[in-house]
VOGU-3710 file (C-alpha; in Angstrom, 3 decimals, decimal comma):
1> xxxxxxxxxx> 126,152/-154,642/47,215  126,890/-158,017/45,746  129,801/-160,244/46,614  129,102/-163,552/44,977  132,180/-165,347/46,223  132,469/-167,793/43,321  135,456/-170,093/42,810  136,385/-172,954/40,509  137,436/-175,867/42,661  137,295/-178,263/39,765
11> xxxxxxxxxx> 137,088/-181,487/41,695  133,947/-180,469/43,588  132,116/-178,638/40,846  132,932/-181,250/38,231  131,449/-183,850/40,518  128,337/-181,863/41,254  127,750/-181,123/37,588  128,424/-184,669/36,378  124,833/-185,825/36,564  124,344/-189,276/35,085
21> xxxxxxxxxx> 121,360/-191,658/35,381  121,147/-193,977/38,343  118,913/-196,975/39,013  115,891/-196,314/41,254  116,458/-196,071/44,985  115,876/-199,402/46,683  116,537/-198,889/50,356  119,440/-198,520/52,709  120,938/-201,960/52,312  123,863/-203,065/50,175
31> xxxxxxxxxx> 124,055/-201,090/46,964  125,228/-201,801/43,467  127,944/-199,454/42,182  125,420/-197,582/40,040  123,542/-196,545/43,178  126,374/-194,826/45,005  126,088/-191,107/45,589  127,789/-188,311/43,729  127,939/-186,231/46,890  127,524/-187,022/50,576
41> xxxxxxxxxx> 127,271/-184,475/53,357  127,989/-185,823/56,837  127,992/-184,356/60,320  125,467/-181,685/59,350  122,252/-180,380/60,869  119,757/-181,145/58,100  116,333/-179,566/58,516  114,225/-181,403/55,956  110,952/-179,409/56,266  109,249/-182,793/56,041
51> xxxxxxxxxx> 106,764/-184,005/58,654  105,293/-182,258/61,666  108,417/-182,299/63,825  111,176/-181,518/61,344  112,263/-178,537/63,449  113,034/-180,691/66,501  114,373/-183,777/64,732  117,056/-182,746/62,235  118,939/-185,386/60,262  122,724/-185,732/60,121
61> xxxxxxxxxx> 123,478/-186,632/56,531  122,227/-186,555/52,997  123,304/-188,164/49,758  122,843/-186,711/46,270  122,539/-189,132/43,386  124,149/-188,741/40,013  120,753/-187,701/38,642  120,716/-184,610/40,842  118,073/-185,919/43,242  118,221/-186,776/46,923
71> xxxxxxxxxx> 119,261/-190,396/47,280  119,319/-190,616/51,062  118,462/-188,463/54,084  119,234/-189,748/57,555  122,072/-190,631/59,900  125,834/-190,599/59,446  125,805/-194,361/59,882  123,097/-194,917/57,297  124,698/-192,771/54,631  127,823/-194,956/54,617
81> xxxxxxxxxx> 126,067/-197,428/52,335  125,868/-194,785/49,614  129,556/-193,913/49,558  131,449/-195,347/46,609  134,930/-194,937/45,212  134,014/-191,756/43,329  131,699/-190,211/45,934  132,717/-186,797/47,188  132,258/-186,828/50,959  132,133/-183,562/52,854
91> xxxxxxxxxx> 132,284/-183,251/56,639  130,073/-180,234/57,359  131,305/-179,793/60,937  127,797/-179,094/62,199  126,759/-176,572/59,537  123,028/-176,202/58,923  121,319/-177,428/55,746  117,892/-176,213/54,615  115,894/-176,831/51,438  116,471/-174,326/48,672
101> xxxxxxxxxx> 114,331/-171,292/49,479  111,585/-169,829/47,327  110,345/-166,319/46,662  106,588/-166,151/46,149  106,456/-162,758/44,383  109,413/-161,204/42,569  109,972/-158,883/39,615  112,971/-159,804/37,447  115,573/-158,523/36,935  115,286/-156,935/40,364
111> xxxxxxxxxx> 117,559/-153,932/40,785  120,051/-155,085/38,147  119,202/-152,724/35,277  119,044/-149,749/37,624  122,394/-150,643/39,165  123,993/-151,045/35,748  122,505/-148,165/33,791  120,479/-145,720/35,939  120,296/-143,768/39,187  120,206/-146,377/41,970
121> xxxxxxxxxx> 118,274/-145,202/45,037  117,072/-148,402/46,685  119,457/-148,064/49,609  119,140/-144,275/49,892  116,954/-144,215/52,985  116,965/-140,507/53,925  116,060/-137,433/51,880  119,598/-136,087/52,162  121,201/-139,276/50,907  118,671/-139,636/48,096
131> xxxxxxxxxx> 119,315/-136,133/46,774  123,074/-136,563/47,149  123,002/-139,780/45,127  120,879/-138,194/42,385  123,238/-135,228/42,165  126,319/-137,452/42,060  124,949/-139,512/39,162  123,921/-136,476/37,118  127,257/-134,745/37,660  129,055/-137,931/36,589
141> xxxxxxxxxx> 126,927/-138,306/33,431  126,522/-134,811/31,931  126,231/-136,198/28,380  122,831/-137,849/28,904  119,690/-136,236/27,464  117,449/-137,533/30,259  117,967/-139,146/33,647  116,155/-142,277/34,770  116,343/-144,103/38,049  114,539/-146,227/40,613
151> xxxxxxxxxx> 114,309/-146,920/44,298  113,332/-143,696/46,065  110,993/-144,007/49,033  107,841/-141,916/49,297  108,671/-141,465/52,982  111,377/-138,908/52,189  108,614/-136,371/51,608  108,350/-136,163/55,380  105,503/-134,599/57,329  105,157/-131,613/55,004
161> xxxxxxxxxx> 104,243/-133,901/52,094  101,189/-135,373/53,854  101,748/-138,590/51,922  102,412/-136,978/48,522  106,073/-137,995/48,441  109,057/-135,849/47,376  108,714/-132,535/45,522  109,694/-131,610/41,978  111,560/-128,545/43,265  114,154/-130,772/44,928
171> xxxxxxxxxx> 115,005/-132,245/41,542  114,851/-128,847/39,826  117,618/-127,617/42,126  119,824/-130,460/40,871  118,941/-130,283/37,174  116,337/-128,029/35,588  117,170/-128,245/31,889  116,870/-132,014/31,348  114,071/-134,375/32,387  114,503/-136,536/35,476
181> xxxxxxxxxx> 112,094/-139,471/35,855  112,441/-141,679/38,914  110,439/-144,716/40,016  109,654/-145,372/43,675  110,891/-148,481/45,424  107,389/-149,988/45,355  107,056/-149,346/41,619  103,787/-147,434/41,984  104,936/-143,820/41,989  106,989/-141,618/39,684
191> xxxxxxxxxx> 108,929/-138,519/40,739  109,541/-135,962/37,995  111,245/-132,618/37,805  109,520/-129,686/36,118  111,246/-130,359/32,786  109,982/-133,953/32,753  106,440/-132,852/33,603  106,597/-130,294/30,790  107,992/-132,705/28,170  105,330/-135,285/29,018
201> xxxxxxxxxx> 102,526/-132,736/28,809  101,484/-133,095/32,441  99,865/-129,994/33,946  97,870/-129,202/37,078  94,728/-130,007/35,084  95,906/-133,492/34,055  93,948/-136,355/35,602  94,083/-140,145/35,540  91,020/-142,426/35,713  92,300/-144,479/38,659
211> xxxxxxxxxx> 95,691/-143,106/39,684  96,679/-139,772/41,203  98,515/-136,737/39,911  99,731/-135,411/43,257  99,139/-131,708/43,883  100,040/-129,367/46,685  97,580/-127,505/48,915  97,577/-124,674/46,360  96,627/-127,008/43,501  100,060/-126,837/41,841
221> xxxxxxxxxx> 101,833/-129,979/40,627  103,713/-131,580/43,487  106,003/-133,681/41,303  104,785/-137,238/41,883  102,370/-139,515/40,076  100,924/-142,578/41,783  99,602/-145,473/39,698  99,489/-143,056/36,775  102,671/-143,891/34,886  100,673/-144,180/31,638
231> xxxxxxxxxx> 100,675/-140,366/31,583  104,429/-140,466/30,909  104,976/-140,603/27,146  108,771/-140,796/27,402  110,296/-144,241/27,793  113,671/-145,841/28,303  114,456/-148,934/26,253  116,986/-151,619/27,124  118,544/-153,866/24,485  118,207/-157,641/24,532
241> xxxxxxxxxx> 121,873/-157,863/25,545  121,275/-155,522/28,478  118,199/-157,486/29,543  120,139/-160,751/29,488  122,937/-159,197/31,541  120,310/-157,963/33,965  118,793/-161,428/34,311  122,225/-162,966/34,877  122,934/-160,439/37,633  119,478/-161,035/39,116
251> xxxxxxxxxx> 120,122/-164,769/39,214  123,513/-164,298/40,864  121,886/-162,267/43,620  119,008/-164,685/44,158  121,329/-167,689/44,358  123,579/-165,867/46,800  120,531/-165,235/48,995  119,645/-168,942/48,831  116,709/-168,963/46,410  116,268/-171,915/44,050
261> xxxxxxxxxx> 112,592/-171,386/43,206  110,665/-168,213/42,499  107,344/-166,886/41,255  108,180/-164,143/38,777  105,906/-161,371/37,519  107,061/-160,346/34,056  107,141/-156,732/32,941  107,163/-157,970/29,357  106,441/-161,314/27,643  109,897/-160,940/26,072
271> xxxxxxxxxx> 111,346/-162,209/29,336  109,979/-165,673/28,589  112,258/-165,879/25,564  115,224/-164,456/27,490  114,800/-167,078/30,221  114,396/-169,905/27,723  117,517/-168,691/25,936  119,463/-168,806/29,203  118,112/-172,263/30,034  119,103/-173,601/26,612
281> xxxxxxxxxx> 122,633/-172,228/27,105  122,855/-173,902/30,511  122,939/-170,537/32,266  119,655/-170,689/34,202  119,733/-172,415/37,592  116,366/-171,820/39,280  112,809/-173,085/39,045  110,575/-170,278/37,823  106,826/-170,017/37,466  105,963/-166,923/35,477
291> xxxxxxxxxx> 102,991/-164,564/35,476  101,973/-162,278/32,641  100,027/-159,108/33,402  96,322/-158,421/32,879  95,597/-154,698/32,832  92,214/-152,924/32,917  93,678/-150,554/30,323  94,041/-153,433/27,814  91,534/-155,681/26,128  91,218/-158,807/28,255
301> xxxxxxxxxx> 91,303/-160,974/25,126  94,675/-159,517/24,141  96,171/-160,146/27,576  94,741/-163,673/27,618  96,319/-164,386/24,221  99,670/-163,091/25,463  99,414/-165,431/28,466  98,512/-168,438/26,321  101,269/-167,689/23,794  103,847/-167,374/26,552
311> xxxxxxxxxx> 102,677/-170,627/28,130  102,975/-172,387/24,782  106,501/-171,043/24,267  107,647/-172,522/27,587  105,729/-175,815/27,443  108,817/-177,975/26,864  111,000/-176,304/29,493  112,112/-178,231/32,539  112,729/-175,153/34,691  110,361/-172,469/33,403
321> xxxxxxxxxx> 106,562/-172,549/33,329  104,049/-169,822/32,498  101,198/-170,569/34,887  99,617/-167,375/36,121  97,823/-164,135/35,368  98,745/-161,126/37,522  96,025/-158,549/38,305  96,102/-155,290/40,259  92,896/-154,535/42,177  94,203/-151,344/43,770
331> xxxxxxxxxx> 97,266/-149,181/44,270  99,266/-148,465/47,415  98,739/-146,762/50,763  101,670/-144,400/50,205  99,995/-143,015/47,096  96,518/-142,985/48,680  95,409/-145,365/45,901  94,878/-148,449/48,077  91,137/-149,271/48,086  89,916/-149,147/51,688
341> xxxxxxxxxx> 86,688/-150,110/53,401  86,866/-147,040/55,673  88,133/-143,580/54,665  91,759/-142,546/54,866  92,763/-140,847/58,096  92,114/-137,076/58,283  95,885/-136,552/58,651  96,228/-137,500/54,994  94,474/-134,275/54,020  91,921/-135,952/51,720
351> xxxxxxxxxx> 88,148/-135,684/51,492  86,536/-137,080/54,616  84,902/-139,954/52,706  87,835/-140,792/50,431  88,567/-144,541/50,146  90,111/-144,582/46,629  88,707/-146,775/43,855  89,224/-150,343/42,624  91,103/-150,854/39,373  88,587/-153,515/38,259
361> xxxxxxxxxx> 84,881/-153,642/39,005  83,943/-156,894/40,682  81,665/-158,178/37,921  84,398/-157,807/35,325  86,826/-159,541/37,660  84,412/-162,448/38,070  84,175/-162,962/34,308  87,914/-162,605/33,768  88,870/-164,913/36,628  86,416/-167,517/35,389
371> xxxxxxxxxx> 87,801/-167,326/31,858  91,393/-167,529/33,044  90,652/-170,561/35,213  88,851/-172,276/32,318  92,063/-171,792/30,352  94,112/-173,448/33,081  95,491/-170,247/34,571  96,299/-169,461/38,188  95,140/-166,070/39,534  97,549/-163,779/41,401
381> xxxxxxxxxx> 96,157/-160,460/42,630  97,764/-157,380/44,145  95,477/-156,175/46,949  96,718/-153,670/49,519  93,503/-152,229/50,940  90,914/-154,306/52,757  88,101/-153,486/50,333  90,332/-154,540/47,431  90,812/-157,898/49,161  87,052/-158,241/49,739
391> xxxxxxxxxx> 86,247/-157,686/46,079  89,077/-159,979/44,982  87,714/-162,755/47,181  84,214/-162,162/45,823  85,516/-162,661/42,296  87,684/-165,660/43,223  84,771/-167,325/45,022  82,656/-166,930/41,892  85,320/-168,238/39,527  86,191/-171,194/41,745
401> xxxxxxxxxx> 82,504/-172,103/42,015  82,285/-172,102/38,218  85,276/-174,430/38,055  84,663/-177,035/40,780  87,380/-179,576/41,363  90,107/-177,360/39,907  93,203/-177,133/42,129  93,523/-173,411/41,506  95,916/-172,231/44,226  94,824/-168,673/43,548
411> xxxxxxxxxx> 96,823/-166,082/45,443  96,426/-162,626/46,949  99,633/-160,734/47,535  100,638/-157,908/49,932  97,513/-157,949/52,181  98,397/-154,780/54,079  94,942/-154,207/55,568  92,602/-157,208/55,845  89,172/-157,600/57,453  88,794/-160,402/59,991
421> xxxxxxxxxx> 85,934/-161,899/57,976  88,157/-162,058/54,893  90,890/-163,876/56,789  88,393/-166,658/57,404  87,183/-166,546/53,778  90,714/-166,910/52,455  91,117/-170,090/54,475  87,763/-171,446/53,358  88,482/-170,712/49,693  92,025/-172,102/50,001
431> xxxxxxxxxx> 93,434/-168,829/48,677  97,192/-168,494/49,229  98,467/-165,396/51,016  101,737/-164,083/49,562  103,202/-161,455/51,840  106,457/-159,564/52,348  107,775/-159,658/55,953  110,507/-157,129/55,149  107,806/-154,488/55,714  106,272/-155,995/58,855
441> xxxxxxxxxx> 107,719/-153,507/61,319  107,524/-149,792/61,927  110,079/-149,026/59,255  112,309/-146,019/59,962  111,681/-143,053/57,648  108,418/-144,679/56,532  105,887/-145,781/59,131  105,477/-142,398/60,847  105,385/-140,443/57,583  103,327/-142,791/55,416
451> xxxxxxxxxx> 101,343/-145,648/56,964  100,361/-143,871/60,162  99,436/-140,694/58,284  97,306/-142,509/55,714  95,670/-145,157/57,873  95,644/-143,676/61,349  97,463/-145,141/64,305  95,126/-148,040/65,124  94,700/-149,327/61,583  98,384/-148,895/60,758
461> xxxxxxxxxx> 99,442/-150,780/63,896  97,316/-153,771/62,842  98,551/-153,857/59,248  100,237/-156,829/57,585  98,601/-159,785/59,346  100,356/-163,153/59,176  99,630/-165,287/62,247  95,918/-164,524/62,143  95,831/-165,658/58,509  97,680/-168,884/59,335
471> xxxxxxxxxx> 95,277/-169,446/62,245  92,444/-169,264/59,699  94,019/-172,014/57,600  95,661/-169,809/54,972  98,820/-171,173/53,331  101,305/-168,297/53,549  104,237/-167,748/51,206  106,944/-165,155/51,734  108,749/-162,885/49,320  110,546/-159,579/49,034
481> xxxxxxxxxx> 108,633/-158,173/46,065  112,204/-157,606/44,832  113,236/-154,947/43,886  110,807/-153,271/46,304  112,946/-154,915/48,982  116,293/-154,220/47,310  118,319/-156,515/49,533  116,121/-159,581/49,204  117,847/-161,472/52,019  115,296/-164,008/53,329
491> xxxxxxxxxx> 116,893/-164,062/56,756  116,140/-160,367/57,212  112,514/-161,196/56,438  112,430/-164,256/58,697  113,674/-162,144/61,601  111,015/-159,502/60,952  108,243/-162,112/60,763  109,331/-163,674/64,046  109,999/-160,429/65,959  107,805/-157,875/64,129
501> xxxxxxxxxx> 110,636/-155,547/65,039  113,811/-153,947/63,701  115,731/-156,453/61,613  118,802/-154,647/60,280  119,884/-151,422/61,980  122,812/-150,768/59,634  120,525/-150,770/56,596  118,160/-148,270/58,184  120,918/-146,232/59,799  119,478/-146,477/63,318
511> xxxxxxxxxx> 120,623/-147,917/66,627  120,176/-151,645/67,174  117,748/-153,069/69,701  118,514/-155,704/72,310  114,975/-156,432/73,465  112,547/-158,168/71,129  109,767/-156,108/72,721  111,498/-152,743/72,350  108,534/-150,552/71,302  110,447/-148,199/68,988
521> xxxxxxxxxx> 109,929/-150,196/65,799  107,603/-152,922/67,106  104,518/-153,598/64,941  101,665/-155,620/66,459  103,472/-158,546/68,113  100,198/-160,526/68,093  101,043/-161,314/64,452  104,417/-162,899/65,252  105,000/-166,398/63,926  107,573/-169,096/64,705
531> xxxxxxxxxx> 110,849/-169,586/62,879  109,488/-172,955/61,743  106,472/-171,309/60,121  108,684/-168,694/58,476  110,988/-171,328/56,964  107,967/-173,224/55,632  106,644/-169,998/54,098  109,971/-169,625/52,303  110,288/-173,236/51,118  107,593/-175,906/50,904
541> xxxxxxxxxx> 104,762/-173,354/50,786  106,286/-171,545/47,797  106,716/-174,917/46,093  102,997/-175,485/46,745  102,187/-172,107/45,176  104,256/-173,229/42,165  102,346/-176,575/41,924  105,647/-178,354/42,563  105,670/-179,477/46,203  106,225/-183,062/45,010
551> xxxxxxxxxx> 109,378/-182,024/43,152  111,155/-179,549/45,464  110,650/-177,377/48,537  111,831/-179,934/51,102  114,655/-182,434/51,520  113,225/-185,834/50,701  114,442/-188,891/48,819  113,456/-188,587/45,171  113,072/-184,803/45,149  115,405/-182,469/43,286
561> xxxxxxxxxx> 118,568/-181,925/45,323  117,978/-178,213/45,900  119,429/-177,094/49,219  121,428/-174,417/50,957  124,066/-174,425/53,684  123,992/-171,613/56,252  126,372/-170,583/58,993  124,084/-170,606/62,025  121,064/-172,485/63,311  118,259/-169,955/62,990
571> xxxxxxxxxx> 115,922/-172,212/64,952  118,162/-171,824/68,001  119,841/-168,409/67,854  118,491/-165,235/69,426  115,745/-164,134/66,992  117,286/-160,649/66,882  120,371/-162,203/65,262  118,671/-164,177/62,484  119,398/-161,368/60,019  123,125/-162,047/60,457
581> xxxxxxxxxx> 122,808/-165,459/58,796  125,002/-166,068/55,742  124,421/-168,534/52,928  127,560/-170,638/52,492  126,366/-172,664/49,493  123,391/-172,974/47,171  122,985/-176,305/45,384  120,438/-176,703/42,584  119,640/-180,117/41,174  122,867/-181,417/42,717
591> xxxxxxxxxx> 124,972/-178,651/41,128  126,844/-176,065/43,156  125,507/-172,773/41,809  126,660/-170,425/44,568  129,764/-171,077/46,599  130,144/-169,047/49,756  132,651/-171,374/51,366  130,557/-174,259/52,703  132,853/-176,801/51,084  136,103/-174,985/51,737
601> xxxxxxxxxx> 138,914/-177,441/52,269  141,127/-175,389/54,538  140,501/-174,929/58,270  141,127/-171,193/58,055  138,248/-168,833/58,779  140,049/-165,976/57,018  140,497/-167,888/53,741  137,227/-168,088/51,823  136,470/-169,552/48,430  135,884/-166,142/46,832
611> xxxxxxxxxx> 139,319/-164,865/47,824  141,866/-164,452/45,024  144,376/-166,504/47,010  142,074/-169,370/48,037  143,507/-171,993/45,661  147,037/-170,873/46,489  146,578/-171,227/50,234  144,845/-174,570/49,668  147,873/-175,759/47,689  150,237/-174,658/50,458
621> xxxxxxxxxx> 148,014/-176,245/53,108  147,527/-179,564/51,317  151,248/-179,841/50,573  152,177/-178,918/54,148  154,240/-175,919/53,059  152,495/-173,534/55,432  151,044/-173,716/58,865  148,402/-171,234/59,865  149,128/-168,541/62,391  146,644/-170,467/64,556
631> xxxxxxxxxx> 144,469/-173,530/64,120  141,773/-171,493/62,382  143,605/-168,468/60,923  146,055/-168,136/58,052  146,577/-164,344/58,210  146,859/-163,898/54,439  147,753/-160,202/54,600  150,472/-160,618/57,229  154,008/-160,080/55,883  156,136/-163,216/55,478
641> xxxxxxxxxx> 159,411/-163,363/57,381  162,739/-164,386/55,840  162,963/-167,397/58,129  159,492/-168,577/57,165  160,087/-168,107/53,439  163,270/-170,161/53,476  161,459/-172,806/55,534  158,688/-173,014/52,958  161,244/-173,531/50,156  162,949/-176,181/52,270
651> xxxxxxxxxx> 159,645/-178,031/52,676  158,946/-177,660/48,967  162,289/-179,362/48,285  161,445/-182,288/50,538  163,340/-181,229/53,698  166,705/-182,878/52,909  168,877/-183,913/55,861  171,527/-181,321/56,757  173,328/-183,557/59,262  175,281/-181,777/61,978
661> xxxxxxxxxx> 176,062/-178,702/59,877  175,944/-175,469/61,811  174,413/-172,232/60,679  176,866/-169,587/59,442  174,653/-166,865/60,907  174,924/-165,723/64,489  171,213/-164,824/64,695  170,007/-168,333/63,717  169,824/-170,318/66,940  170,093/-174,086/67,042
671> xxxxxxxxxx> 166,649/-175,618/67,450  164,779/-172,728/65,807  162,038/-173,953/63,465  163,914/-172,414/60,530  167,449/-173,529/61,547  167,798/-176,559/59,239  166,154/-174,650/56,392  168,650/-171,779/56,701  171,592/-174,207/56,839  170,328/-175,971/53,706
681> xxxxxxxxxx> 169,679/-172,707/51,854  173,032/-171,209/52,804  175,066/-174,285/51,854  173,365/-174,340/48,434  173,932/-170,660/47,676  170,254/-169,785/47,965  170,708/-167,169/50,730  173,701/-165,052/51,675  172,437/-163,061/54,609  173,300/-159,412/55,218
691> xxxxxxxxxx> 177,113/-159,876/55,080  177,700/-159,313/58,772  176,970/-162,862/59,904  173,305/-161,966/60,235  170,455/-163,613/58,366  167,551/-161,636/59,856  165,126/-164,566/60,215  162,421/-162,398/61,787  162,766/-159,574/59,268  160,058/-159,167/56,675
701> xxxxxxxxxx> 160,971/-160,580/53,291  160,544/-158,013/50,536  159,113/-158,838/47,134  162,527/-158,461/45,469  164,185/-160,652/48,143  161,519/-163,298/47,528  162,258/-163,179/43,794  166,030/-163,361/44,284  165,869/-166,271/46,741  163,461/-168,217/44,524
711> xxxxxxxxxx> 165,686/-167,612/41,456  168,764/-168,892/43,335  166,739/-171,920/44,385  165,964/-172,608/40,710  169,672/-172,450/39,909  170,602/-174,724/42,820  167,912/-177,246/41,828  168,900/-176,944/38,130  165,378/-175,883/37,155  165,585/-174,264/33,732
721> xxxxxxxxxx> 162,421/-172,759/32,291  162,436/-171,033/28,882  161,932/-167,253/28,879  162,096/-164,592/26,195  165,149/-162,336/25,880  162,983/-159,212/25,794  163,884/-156,862/28,636  160,863/-155,487/30,491  161,168/-151,955/31,808  159,060/-151,591/34,938
731> xxxxxxxxxx> 157,654/-148,257/36,023  159,500/-148,653/39,316  162,624/-150,107/37,690  164,945/-147,815/39,635  163,655/-149,218/42,932  164,806/-152,761/42,141  168,164/-153,605/43,740  170,876/-154,778/41,355  171,081/-158,215/42,983  167,369/-158,816/42,247
741> xxxxxxxxxx> 166,967/-157,349/38,736  167,582/-160,604/36,846  165,348/-162,572/39,218  162,462/-160,092/38,899  162,791/-160,121/35,091  162,751/-163,901/34,778  160,022/-164,607/37,318  157,795/-161,885/35,883  158,173/-163,297/32,360  157,311/-166,745/33,701
751> xxxxxxxxxx> 154,189/-165,225/35,332  155,342/-166,513/38,703  155,360/-163,039/40,176  153,053/-160,268/39,040  152,699/-156,533/39,306  150,662/-154,629/41,846  148,847/-152,477/39,263  146,523/-153,514/36,440  147,471/-150,487/34,354  151,205/-150,034/34,970
761> xxxxxxxxxx> 154,243/-152,324/35,220  154,766/-151,772/38,934  156,269/-154,654/40,904  156,760/-152,827/44,222  160,125/-154,558/44,810  160,658/-153,251/48,322  157,105/-153,890/49,468  156,440/-156,694/51,934  155,686/-160,131/50,509  152,544/-161,261/52,328
771> xxxxxxxxxx> 151,732/-164,827/53,259  149,051/-164,940/50,565  151,467/-163,599/47,923  154,084/-166,197/48,832  151,476/-168,956/48,626  150,508/-167,712/45,152  154,142/-167,482/43,978  154,959/-171,008/45,142  151,763/-172,426/43,672  152,499/-170,868/40,267
781> xxxxxx> 156,102/-172,024/40,514  155,047/-175,594/41,268  152,652/-175,570/38,295  155,434/-174,288/35,996  157,868/-177,038/36,953  155,157/-179,708/36,824
//
């Protein structure tokens, strides 16, 4: 899934990482040398997210100081005053710049540990694909004693499940003699085979005080548990090394998606130490406010102590702060554990008055919220059902009244079903709404089988309010609840929030839509918001939730230089195409932490910074050895011709004058672009042609021909590089022509040419030499000769 596209263009990254102190900003007039910028972006479309009209009045330029903060934001003319002798200036050619984005509710390390070590099901949308992926993993890992995994969707149970999710029998058919324990994509349900149920002592008579042990119509175990994972005695442990690798992978993904700030709910207080360890090593490149969990199954005093200890551990960190207590007030609709004000729909097959139960009684919540606020803690509550939100607001109102004047910024997340009266109360109480627009459509393989079944058509259609909350004065922040949304691409979410419709047909495996009002996947368009509001929910509003809107979240002089570059203007494109947006760069505190090609220095669209040949093509381009095949294409995989290769060598040698000398080859016409190069190469013994007065300028140059011609060039130019006398026997030795054997040996030992296999000495001598390969060979050659 990931393609991080990193490169090491030393000049740019060294600049961006060389953060030294500068004197305070004093205006746009003449500047002392100490006040010049480290980096200037010009000719950009800079949306600052500052002021009421930022969406209609973008800036052109920005300057980053040597302290990693914004030094200037404004016009191309105005930024000139900040350009010094050592300032890196980048012409952005109209690319769009936004503040670094924020995720208001995320669970580290996302999908990383599952991807690395378990059965990964987050992108297995259908039942068939899910079961195929489970089977493939188990067949590939027969030595394991138990199988763990995450990411299945409860929707694969289909209509027959009536909201119970998938059946144990499906897993039994794959593996019946070892336990299989899988976690749903929302984290609330577990799917077990019969062996796992047996080994964990779970029977049809097992109950849970607040969760559900799902059973079929006949009372037999169905195979899923919802909000009842404490019944599972088995556990999987990851080492500290694995956890750190998981966090590193999580960070790579988040930076690639454009996030520089996030609110993280920790599964264990140990993560505080892991994050601090990464920060100390210089390996952590995001702002993170952390929440520890408060569970009704624990003593509140113990959870409070864990919160306070974690906060103390991080008190000296510049990037990491423990600020918040996370509470669950109910479960989820798909497990029928969301706490509703009105009963579940009859289609769910439950008792006619069933509304589920809260995980905390409201009086206990009041006391706990009050105590947490008195200890300086922010409150963050999971509430899916409308009655859960009502009781949460009752408790927040009490606690906030007991702590007047405290800037609490308490938050309710998810908000699937919300009463109109509570929308107004949230605004009045200044409670933040943290919601996940990825889900704000009639999701394929989900809505019809889960939400509509559980809630009924009318209530399901009105789920996930956003605009009506904003209209009531609620500050909204967006997130993916990653890994619940396994591809946490904010532009997918922005499209869904603006259209309330299908946002990525390839992901769901359905046909695309061309009409924003296509009813197939459309969910309550009355809750649509503007692109401007969505960007604010992903930037300055998250910074507000993190108590840091004065430090980051917008592009403003004096704030941390956290920003991203994207490849299209999402405020102007067709809303149904917002999900196609790509992040080209993520910059954090003035440092380039994800490079997707925004600062590429070639004009070629098919040569990106993550490509293995990028630096080689850049060398050829900067030294005028190569032209592109057009103004914007290099065609790296296209075979090189003999005429072009000789021309490149000729340019490398400085294009010496050949006078009036004529070509010895009848197929080299006077005036051809390669004519002088062929004359030069022939007269210096570098090329001989085919022996019948033909040179074959338009023939493809093979890898062995490239080696032989380059070796003869070395002899003609008297370039002598030391090599060992050891003779290397290549796997495809017999395929190398006699005339090229010495050349292949020498150039391989000099590491100027390489093999085509990482496990065998295969040089593919008769294979075509591509344009990218030639660029790499000449770049390495130039570095060898200095």
